[in-house]
PyMOL commands that place a pseudoatom at each C-alpha (Angstrom):
pseudoatom trace, name=CA, resn=MET, resi=1, chain=A, elem=C, hetatm=0, pos=[158.820, 85.207, 103.936]
pseudoatom trace, name=CA, resn=SER, resi=2, chain=A, elem=C, hetatm=0, pos=[158.243, 83.273, 107.081]
pseudoatom trace, name=CA, resn=GLY, resi=3, chain=A, elem=C, hetatm=0, pos=[160.360, 80.061, 107.004]
pseudoatom trace, name=CA, resn=ARG, resi=4, chain=A, elem=C, hetatm=0, pos=[162.250, 81.084, 103.742]
pseudoatom trace, name=CA, resn=LEU, resi=5, chain=A, elem=C, hetatm=0, pos=[165.939, 81.518, 103.318]
pseudoatom trace, name=CA, resn=VAL, resi=6, chain=A, elem=C, hetatm=0, pos=[167.060, 84.768, 101.828]
pseudoatom trace, name=CA, resn=THR, resi=7, chain=A, elem=C, hetatm=0, pos=[170.442, 84.859, 100.129]
pseudoatom trace, name=CA, resn=VAL, resi=8, chain=A, elem=C, hetatm=0, pos=[172.252, 88.175, 99.314]
pseudoatom trace, name=CA, resn=LYS, resi=9, chain=A, elem=C, hetatm=0, pos=[174.892, 87.578, 96.642]
pseudoatom trace, name=CA, resn=TYR, resi=10, chain=A, elem=C, hetatm=0, pos=[177.629, 90.111, 95.802]
pseudoatom trace, name=CA, resn=VAL, resi=11, chain=A, elem=C, hetatm=0, pos=[178.020, 91.222, 92.151]
pseudoatom trace, name=CA, resn=SER, resi=12, chain=A, elem=C, hetatm=0, pos=[181.679, 91.796, 91.296]
pseudoatom trace, name=CA, resn=ASP, resi=13, chain=A, elem=C, hetatm=0, pos=[183.623, 93.078, 88.397]
pseudoatom trace, name=CA, resn=GLY, resi=14, chain=A, elem=C, hetatm=0, pos=[185.413, 89.664, 88.414]
pseudoatom trace, name=CA, resn=LEU, resi=15, chain=A, elem=C, hetatm=0, pos=[188.769, 90.704, 89.868]
pseudoatom trace, name=CA, resn=GLY, resi=16, chain=A, elem=C, hetatm=0, pos=[188.565, 88.484, 92.913]
pseudoatom trace, name=CA, resn=THR, resi=17, chain=A, elem=C, hetatm=0, pos=[187.833, 85.054, 94.155]
pseudoatom trace, name=CA, resn=ASP, resi=18, chain=A, elem=C, hetatm=0, pos=[184.543, 84.066, 96.074]
pseudoatom trace, name=CA, resn=ASP, resi=19, chain=A, elem=C, hetatm=0, pos=[186.574, 84.133, 99.325]
pseudoatom trace, name=CA, resn=GLU, resi=20, chain=A, elem=C, hetatm=0, pos=[187.777, 87.680, 98.792]
pseudoatom trace, name=CA, resn=MET, resi=21, chain=A, elem=C, hetatm=0, pos=[184.311, 89.039, 98.079]
pseudoatom trace, name=CA, resn=LYS, resi=22, chain=A, elem=C, hetatm=0, pos=[182.985, 90.899, 101.040]
pseudoatom trace, name=CA, resn=ILE, resi=23, chain=A, elem=C, hetatm=0, pos=[180.385, 93.585, 101.545]
pseudoatom trace, name=CA, resn=HIS, resi=24, chain=A, elem=C, hetatm=0, pos=[181.395, 96.575, 103.515]
pseudoatom trace, name=CA, resn=LYS, resi=25, chain=A, elem=C, hetatm=0, pos=[179.679, 96.863, 106.951]
pseudoatom trace, name=CA, resn=TYR, resi=26, chain=A, elem=C, hetatm=0, pos=[177.966, 100.160, 105.957]
pseudoatom trace, name=CA, resn=ALA, resi=27, chain=A, elem=C, hetatm=0, pos=[176.473, 98.596, 102.872]
pseudoatom trace, name=CA, resn=GLU, resi=28, chain=A, elem=C, hetatm=0, pos=[175.565, 95.523, 104.983]
pseudoatom trace, name=CA, resn=ASP, resi=29, chain=A, elem=C, hetatm=0, pos=[173.741, 97.390, 107.433]
pseudoatom trace, name=CA, resn=ALA, resi=30, chain=A, elem=C, hetatm=0, pos=[171.923, 99.442, 104.714]
pseudoatom trace, name=CA, resn=ILE, resi=31, chain=A, elem=C, hetatm=0, pos=[170.926, 96.185, 102.987]
pseudoatom trace, name=CA, resn=TYR, resi=32, chain=A, elem=C, hetatm=0, pos=[169.435, 94.718, 106.212]
pseudoatom trace, name=CA, resn=LYS, resi=33, chain=A, elem=C, hetatm=0, pos=[167.488, 97.773, 106.794]
pseudoatom trace, name=CA, resn=TYR, resi=34, chain=A, elem=C, hetatm=0, pos=[166.162, 97.794, 103.246]
pseudoatom trace, name=CA, resn=ILE, resi=35, chain=A, elem=C, hetatm=0, pos=[164.961, 94.201, 103.552]
pseudoatom trace, name=CA, resn=THR, resi=36, chain=A, elem=C, hetatm=0, pos=[163.338, 94.852, 106.981]
pseudoatom trace, name=CA, resn=TYR, resi=37, chain=A, elem=C, hetatm=0, pos=[161.477, 97.933, 105.687]
pseudoatom trace, name=CA, resn=GLY, resi=38, chain=A, elem=C, hetatm=0, pos=[160.433, 95.942, 102.547]
pseudoatom trace, name=CA, resn=ILE, resi=39, chain=A, elem=C, hetatm=0, pos=[159.038, 93.034, 104.805]
pseudoatom trace, name=CA, resn=ALA, resi=40, chain=A, elem=C, hetatm=0, pos=[157.242, 95.386, 107.216]
pseudoatom trace, name=CA, resn=SER, resi=41, chain=A, elem=C, hetatm=0, pos=[155.742, 97.503, 104.480]
pseudoatom trace, name=CA, resn=ALA, resi=42, chain=A, elem=C, hetatm=0, pos=[154.374, 94.494, 102.564]
pseudoatom trace, name=CA, resn=LYS, resi=43, chain=A, elem=C, hetatm=0, pos=[152.655, 92.927, 105.597]
pseudoatom trace, name=CA, resn=ALA, resi=44, chain=A, elem=C, hetatm=0, pos=[149.081, 93.568, 106.532]
pseudoatom trace, name=CA, resn=ASN, resi=45, chain=A, elem=C, hetatm=0, pos=[148.148, 94.726, 110.093]
pseudoatom trace, name=CA, resn=PHE, resi=46, chain=A, elem=C, hetatm=0, pos=[151.546, 96.102, 110.704]
pseudoatom trace, name=CA, resn=PRO, resi=47, chain=A, elem=C, hetatm=0, pos=[151.505, 99.532, 112.735]
pseudoatom trace, name=CA, resn=GLU, resi=48, chain=A, elem=C, hetatm=0, pos=[152.163, 102.490, 110.526]
pseudoatom trace, name=CA, resn=TYR, resi=49, chain=A, elem=C, hetatm=0, pos=[154.487, 104.154, 113.003]
pseudoatom trace, name=CA, resn=ILE, resi=50, chain=A, elem=C, hetatm=0, pos=[156.882, 101.095, 112.817]
pseudoatom trace, name=CA, resn=ILE, resi=51, chain=A, elem=C, hetatm=0, pos=[156.917, 101.177, 109.180]
pseudoatom trace, name=CA, resn=ASN, resi=52, chain=A, elem=C, hetatm=0, pos=[157.602, 104.855, 109.106]
pseudoatom trace, name=CA, resn=ARG, resi=53, chain=A, elem=C, hetatm=0, pos=[160.541, 104.370, 111.591]
pseudoatom trace, name=CA, resn=PHE, resi=54, chain=A, elem=C, hetatm=0, pos=[161.996, 101.521, 109.426]
pseudoatom trace, name=CA, resn=ARG, resi=55, chain=A, elem=C, hetatm=0, pos=[161.728, 103.760, 106.366]
pseudoatom trace, name=CA, resn=LYS, resi=56, chain=A, elem=C, hetatm=0, pos=[163.549, 106.547, 108.213]
pseudoatom trace, name=CA, resn=GLU, resi=57, chain=A, elem=C, hetatm=0, pos=[166.240, 104.006, 109.475]
pseudoatom trace, name=CA, resn=ARG, resi=58, chain=A, elem=C, hetatm=0, pos=[166.552, 102.717, 105.952]
pseudoatom trace, name=CA, resn=ARG, resi=59, chain=A, elem=C, hetatm=0, pos=[167.066, 106.210, 104.281]
pseudoatom trace, name=CA, resn=ALA, resi=60, chain=A, elem=C, hetatm=0, pos=[169.707, 107.061, 106.909]
pseudoatom trace, name=CA, resn=ALA, resi=61, chain=A, elem=C, hetatm=0, pos=[171.664, 103.959, 106.546]
pseudoatom trace, name=CA, resn=MET, resi=62, chain=A, elem=C, hetatm=0, pos=[171.702, 104.211, 102.767]
pseudoatom trace, name=CA, resn=ARG, resi=63, chain=A, elem=C, hetatm=0, pos=[172.701, 107.871, 102.961]
pseudoatom trace, name=CA, resn=ASN, resi=64, chain=A, elem=C, hetatm=0, pos=[175.478, 107.106, 105.397]
pseudoatom trace, name=CA, resn=ALA, resi=65, chain=A, elem=C, hetatm=0, pos=[176.692, 104.253, 103.425]
pseudoatom trace, name=CA, resn=LYS, resi=66, chain=A, elem=C, hetatm=0, pos=[176.933, 106.311, 100.238]
pseudoatom trace, name=CA, resn=ILE, resi=67, chain=A, elem=C, hetatm=0, pos=[178.727, 109.040, 102.036]
pseudoatom trace, name=CA, resn=ARG, resi=68, chain=A, elem=C, hetatm=0, pos=[181.203, 106.754, 103.717]
pseudoatom trace, name=CA, resn=LEU, resi=69, chain=A, elem=C, hetatm=0, pos=[181.788, 104.574, 100.800]
pseudoatom trace, name=CA, resn=SER, resi=70, chain=A, elem=C, hetatm=0, pos=[182.292, 107.249, 98.281]
pseudoatom trace, name=CA, resn=SER, resi=71, chain=A, elem=C, hetatm=0, pos=[185.756, 108.391, 97.860]
pseudoatom trace, name=CA, resn=PHE, resi=72, chain=A, elem=C, hetatm=0, pos=[184.974, 111.411, 95.984]
pseudoatom trace, name=CA, resn=LYS, resi=73, chain=A, elem=C, hetatm=0, pos=[187.877, 113.708, 95.187]
pseudoatom trace, name=CA, resn=LEU, resi=74, chain=A, elem=C, hetatm=0, pos=[187.524, 116.906, 93.275]
pseudoatom trace, name=CA, resn=ALA, resi=75, chain=A, elem=C, hetatm=0, pos=[191.038, 116.784, 91.730]
pseudoatom trace, name=CA, resn=GLU, resi=76, chain=A, elem=C, hetatm=0, pos=[190.448, 113.377, 90.282]
pseudoatom trace, name=CA, resn=LEU, resi=77, chain=A, elem=C, hetatm=0, pos=[187.001, 114.560, 88.849]
pseudoatom trace, name=CA, resn=GLU, resi=78, chain=A, elem=C, hetatm=0, pos=[188.709, 117.363, 87.192]
pseudoatom trace, name=CA, resn=GLN, resi=79, chain=A, elem=C, hetatm=0, pos=[191.408, 115.318, 85.591]
pseudoatom trace, name=CA, resn=VAL, resi=80, chain=A, elem=C, hetatm=0, pos=[188.707, 112.950, 84.101]
pseudoatom trace, name=CA, resn=MET, resi=81, chain=A, elem=C, hetatm=0, pos=[186.614, 115.907, 82.908]
pseudoatom trace, name=CA, resn=ARG, resi=82, chain=A, elem=C, hetatm=0, pos=[189.307, 117.780, 81.247]
pseudoatom trace, name=CA, resn=ASN, resi=83, chain=A, elem=C, hetatm=0, pos=[189.108, 117.945, 77.475]
pseudoatom trace, name=CA, resn=LYS, resi=84, chain=A, elem=C, hetatm=0, pos=[185.496, 116.899, 77.674]
pseudoatom trace, name=CA, resn=SER, resi=85, chain=A, elem=C, hetatm=0, pos=[182.409, 118.730, 76.459]
pseudoatom trace, name=CA, resn=LYS, resi=86, chain=A, elem=C, hetatm=0, pos=[181.839, 119.830, 80.201]
pseudoatom trace, name=CA, resn=PHE, resi=87, chain=A, elem=C, hetatm=0, pos=[182.996, 123.343, 81.579]
pseudoatom trace, name=CA, resn=ILE, resi=88, chain=A, elem=C, hetatm=0, pos=[184.587, 123.135, 84.910]
pseudoatom trace, name=CA, resn=LYS, resi=89, chain=A, elem=C, hetatm=0, pos=[185.028, 126.153, 86.996]
pseudoatom trace, name=CA, resn=HIS, resi=90, chain=A, elem=C, hetatm=0, pos=[187.894, 126.121, 89.498]
for i in range(1, 90): cmd.bond("trace and resi %d" % i, "trace and resi %d" % (i + 1))
show_as sticks, trace
zoom trace
């Protein structure tokens, strides 16, 4: 990957313009750590302890991004799942 340009494109639902498309900083950090781990793990003669550290950082960043970006509300889930084949206990 040395000397090459990597472009990260945002895939959208089409409701905004290109200028409005932005990736949240938590997701951006997770993407960078994912790329760093991928490059380090693919290289030969790279110390294993550094690769393991990148893997841990990547997993932590992905977990934090998912937690912070998810706006999970139990009441909304209950409304969606009502009258479905799923049984929801209150």
